[in-house]
C-alpha positions in Angstrom: 212.4 147.1 199.0 214.6 145.1 201.4 216.5 142.0 200.6 214.1 139.9 202.7 211.1 141.5 201.0 212.5 140.7 197.6 213.3 137.1 198.6 209.7 136.7 200.0 208.2 138.1 196.7 210.4 135.7 194.7 209.3 132.7 196.9 205.6 133.8 196.5 206.0 134.0 192.7 207.8 130.6 192.5 204.9 129.1 194.6 202.4 130.6 192.2 204.2 129.2 189.2 204.5 125.8 190.7 200.8 125.9 191.8 199.7 126.6 188.2 202.1 124.0 186.8 200.8 121.2 189.1 197.2 122.1 188.4 198.0 122.2 184.7 198.5 118.5 184.8 194.8 118.1 185.4 192.8 118.4 182.1 189.6 120.4 182.1 186.7 120.9 179.7 186.2 124.3 178.2 182.8 126.1 178.1 181.5 129.4 176.9 179.3 131.0 179.5 177.1 133.6 178.0 174.1 135.9 178.7 172.7 139.3 177.6 173.3 142.6 179.3 170.9 145.4 180.1 171.3 146.7 176.5 170.4 143.1 175.2 174.0 142.8 173.8 175.6 139.4 174.3 178.2 139.0 177.0 180.3 135.9 177.7 183.6 134.4 178.8 185.4 131.1 178.5 185.8 129.0 181.7 187.6 125.8 182.5 185.8 125.3 185.8 182.3 124.2 184.7 180.9 121.6 187.0 177.6 119.6 187.6 176.5 120.5 191.1 173.3 118.4 191.6 170.9 116.3 189.6 167.9 116.9 191.7 167.3 119.7 191.6 169.4 120.1 188.4 172.2 122.6 189.3 175.4 123.5 187.4 178.2 126.0 188.3 181.4 127.6 187.3 184.2 129.6 188.9 185.3 133.0 187.6 188.1 135.3 188.8 187.0 138.0 191.1 188.7 140.6 188.9 186.6 139.5 185.8 185.0 142.5 184.2 182.4 140.3 182.6 181.2 138.5 185.7 179.3 141.4 187.4 177.3 142.0 184.3 176.6 138.3 183.8 175.5 137.9 187.4 173.3 141.0 187.1 171.5 139.4 184.1 170.3 136.6 186.4 170.8 133.9 183.8 173.4 132.2 181.7 174.0 129.5 179.1 176.9 127.1 179.2 178.1 125.8 175.8 180.6 122.9 175.8 183.2 123.7 173.1 184.4 121.0 170.7 188.0 120.2 169.7 187.6 122.3 166.6 186.9 125.4 168.7 190.4 126.3 169.8 190.7 129.4 167.5 187.2 130.5 168.5 188.0 129.9 172.2 191.2 132.1 171.9 189.1 134.8 170.2 186.9 135.0 173.3 189.8 134.8 175.7 191.4 137.8 173.9 188.0 139.6 173.5 188.4 139.8 169.8 185.9 142.4 168.4 184.4 139.9 166.0 184.2 137.0 168.4 180.4 136.9 168.4 180.3 136.7 164.6 182.6 133.7 164.2 180.0 131.1 165.0 176.2 130.7 164.8 174.4 131.4 168.0 170.8 130.7 169.0 168.9 132.0 172.1 167.9 129.6 174.9 164.3 129.7 176.2 165.7 131.8 179.0 167.0 134.3 176.5 170.8 133.6 176.8 172.8 133.1 173.6 174.4 129.6 173.2 176.4 128.0 170.4 174.1 126.3 167.9 176.5 123.4 167.4 178.0 123.0 170.9 178.9 119.5 172.0 176.4 120.0 174.9 174.6 123.1 176.3 172.7 124.1 179.4 170.3 127.0 180.1 170.2 128.2 183.7 169.0 131.0 185.9 171.5 132.1 188.6 170.7 130.5 192.0 173.5 131.8 194.1 177.1 133.3 194.1 179.7 132.9 196.7 183.3 134.1 196.9 186.1 131.6 197.7 189.6 133.2 197.8 190.2 135.0 194.5 187.3 133.3 192.7 183.5 133.5 192.7 181.5 130.4 192.4 178.3 130.9 190.4 175.5 128.3 190.7 172.7 128.0 188.2 169.4 126.2 188.2 169.0 124.3 184.9 165.8 124.8 182.9 166.8 123.1 179.7 169.8 121.2 178.3 170.8 119.1 175.3 173.3 118.3 172.7 174.3 120.4 169.7 173.0 120.2 166.2 175.2 117.3 165.3 178.3 118.8 163.8 180.5 119.0 166.9 183.1 116.3 167.5 185.0 115.6 170.7 185.1 118.2 173.5 187.9 120.6 173.8 190.3 120.1 176.7 192.8 122.4 178.4 196.0 121.0 179.9 199.4 122.5 180.5 198.3 125.9 179.2 197.4 124.3 175.8 194.4 122.9 174.1 193.7 119.3 172.9 191.2 116.5 172.9 191.0 112.8 173.6 189.8 109.6 171.8 186.3 108.3 172.0 185.5 106.1 175.0 186.1 102.4 174.9 183.3 99.8 174.8 182.7 98.3 178.2 179.9 96.3 179.7 178.9 94.7 183.0 180.1 91.1 183.1 177.2 89.9 185.3 174.7 91.4 182.9 176.6 89.7 180.1 176.3 86.3 181.8 172.5 86.8 182.4 172.0 87.7 178.7 174.1 84.7 177.7 171.8 82.5 179.7 168.8 84.0 177.9 170.4 83.5 174.5 170.8 79.8 175.3 167.0 79.7 175.5 166.9 80.9 171.9 169.3 78.2 170.5 166.7 76.0 169.0 164.8 79.0 167.6 167.8 80.4 165.8 168.8 77.0 164.4 165.3 76.6 162.9 165.3 80.1 161.6 168.7 79.8 159.9 167.6 76.6 158.2 164.3 78.1 157.1 165.7 81.5 155.9 168.9 80.1 154.5 171.0 82.8 156.2 173.1 83.3 159.2 171.0 84.1 162.3 172.5 85.6 165.5 171.3 86.7 168.9 172.8 89.9 170.3 172.2 92.3 173.1 173.1 95.9 174.0 175.2 96.3 177.1 176.5 99.7 178.1 177.9 101.4 174.9 178.3 98.1 173.1 176.3 95.6 171.1 177.5 92.1 171.9 177.0 88.8 170.0 175.7 86.0 172.2 175.1 83.2 169.7 175.0 82.6 166.0 174.3 79.8 163.6 174.9 79.4 159.9 172.5 77.7 157.5 175.0 74.9 156.7 175.6 74.1 160.3 173.5 71.8 162.5 174.6 73.3 165.8 174.8 76.8 167.1 178.3 78.2 167.2 179.6 80.4 170.0 182.8 81.3 168.2 181.7 84.9 168.1 180.4 85.1 171.6 181.5 88.3 173.2 182.4 90.0 169.9 181.3 93.6 170.4 181.0 96.8 168.4 180.0 100.3 169.5 176.3 100.9 169.9 176.0 104.0 167.8 173.4 105.3 165.4 172.3 104.0 162.9 173.4 100.5 163.9 171.2 98.1 165.9 168.2 100.6 166.1 165.9 98.1 167.8 167.7 98.8 171.1 167.0 102.5 170.7 163.5 102.5 169.2 161.7 101.7 172.4 164.3 102.9 174.8 163.9 105.8 177.2 164.9 109.2 175.9 168.2 109.4 177.7 169.4 106.0 176.3 168.2 106.9 172.8 170.2 110.2 173.0 173.3 108.2 174.2 173.0 106.1 171.0 172.9 109.2 168.9 175.8 110.8 170.7 177.9 107.7 170.4 177.6 108.1 166.6 178.9 111.6 166.9 181.9 110.5 169.0 182.8 107.9 166.4 182.2 109.8 163.2 182.1 113.5 164.1 178.5 114.1 163.1 175.0 112.7 163.3 172.0 113.2 161.1 169.3 113.6 163.7 166.4 113.9 161.1 167.5 110.6 159.4 167.8 108.9 162.8 164.4 109.9 164.0 162.9 108.8 160.7 164.7 105.4 161.1 163.4 104.9 164.6 159.9 105.8 163.6 160.0 103.2 160.9 161.3 100.5 163.3 158.5 101.2 165.8 155.8 101.2 163.1 157.1 97.9 161.5 158.1 96.2 164.7 161.6 95.4 163.3 164.7 97.0 161.7 166.2 96.6 158.3 169.6 97.4 156.8 170.8 97.2 153.2 173.8 96.7 151.0 175.3 93.3 151.6 178.8 94.6 150.8 178.5 97.2 153.5 177.2 94.7 156.0 180.1 92.3 155.2 182.6 95.2 155.7 180.9 96.0 159.0 181.0 92.4 160.2 184.8 92.2 159.3 185.4 95.2 161.5 183.3 93.7 164.3 185.1 90.4 164.2 188.5 91.9 163.9 191.0 92.0 166.7 191.3 95.8 166.9 189.0 98.8 166.7 189.7 101.0 163.6 187.7 104.1 164.3 188.5 105.7 160.9 187.1 102.6 159.2 184.1 102.6 161.5 183.4 106.2 160.6 183.5 105.4 156.9 181.2 102.4 157.1 178.8 104.2 159.5 178.4 107.1 157.0 177.8 104.7 154.1 175.3 102.6 156.0 173.4 105.8 157.0 173.3 106.9 153.4 172.2 103.5 152.2 169.1 103.7 154.4 167.5 106.0 151.9 167.2 103.2 149.4 165.5 100.8 151.7 162.0 102.1 151.9 159.6 104.9 150.9 155.9 105.7 151.3 155.0 102.5 149.4 156.9 100.2 151.8 160.1 98.3 152.1 162.2 97.6 149.0 163.1 94.0 149.9 165.5 93.7 147.0 167.7 96.2 148.8 167.5 94.5 152.3 170.5 92.6 153.6 169.8 92.4 157.3 166.6 92.1 159.4 166.7 92.7 163.2 163.7 91.7 165.4 163.5 92.8 169.0 163.0 90.5 172.0 161.3 92.2 174.9 161.3 91.4 178.5 158.1 91.5 180.6 158.7 95.2 181.3 158.8 96.2 177.7 162.5 96.7 177.4 164.4 95.3 174.4 166.9 92.9 176.0 167.9 90.8 173.0 167.5 90.8 169.2 167.4 88.2 166.5 169.6 89.2 163.7 169.3 87.7 160.2 172.3 88.4 158.0 172.4 87.9 154.3 168.8 88.3 153.4 168.0 86.8 150.0 167.3 89.6 147.5 165.5 87.2 145.2 162.7 86.6 147.6 159.4 88.2 146.9 157.8 90.8 149.1 155.2 88.3 150.3 157.9 85.6 151.1 160.0 88.2 152.9 157.1 89.4 155.0 156.1 85.9 155.9 159.7 85.1 157.1 159.9 88.3 159.1 156.6 87.3 160.8 158.2 83.9 161.5 161.1 85.8 163.2 158.7 87.8 165.2 156.9 84.7 166.4 160.2 83.2 167.5 161.1 86.4 169.3 157.7 86.3 171.2 158.4 82.7 172.3 161.8 83.6 173.6 160.3 86.6 175.4 157.9 84.2 177.1 160.8 81.9 178.2 162.8 84.8 179.6 159.8 86.0 181.6 159.2 82.5 182.9 162.8 82.1 183.9 162.7 85.3 185.9 159.5 84.2 187.7 161.2 80.9 188.7 164.4 82.8 189.7 
């Protein structure tokens, strides 16, 4: 090889190294793409190029190197699943990348309706049939039409990321909301001021109005029983909207928003008990309001909400304890009012969406079942009146 040829090869190698180094600054998610071969044995590979292509029709895709030995067999199968790996999956991911003989035995798999294996506890998963393939340079782009998709069984945590040739994760997303929507909800809350003053005096507890905006629940107004005026000291105080907290905003919500509430819990705490959550939401819809128990837990939760910083470890502990305490609140015979500390009643708009809620904090354990039920009915009547005022204001607007 001539000197010029050697120099040219060195420059090409240096360019390749620099290319990879620069791209390495961009973090990517990590997915296991899998299917079954002609012999029905599982086949799969790890990719960092998974992408959503289209919502309508629902299409996903990924890039694989043209020299991949797995790709031809996967394409030949006509189908694939994509399982998003969690930040606990680094060792599992490396086992697939190195084609470890026992890689399929390290984690539980289930088959999609399309017949492709997927991780049972993936952060998210997609089931697709291959729509097209096309080669671009040294990679092939595979596009799949999605037939089914969803989240894992609840045990997965944050998604696994790949950056600078290494694996990692990131913290849960922050709580943000639309300022214009907040101002509109604040105006609606002002219509409830006299109602919550009256309720607080009648119930002898703190009564608040809150709303769900984006991934947060935000306090709009509150009044204590020993106060003659509403206080806006806590206006804007927010906490993550995550199961099992503030279920009235999820109970009547569309499926996608309800799933977001469930997944927010997993982001915060690392897991979610879907059976418990579904049972909770069913109870809320049947009763027409939500309940929560254990005053000490409620007090700890409120201290977190009203604090100046978000302590996610503390949130996770309280979330788990609140979820566990729910089992003591009711059974087939009804609500155990002696265990109830919080009652939350929805306020609907004219379209049937829950836009606000009345939140009674510090429910009196000494009250009888009959008295408790009468006071809840009083809260629901107040909520109906506020709903009527909201609808009228929109008509005038």
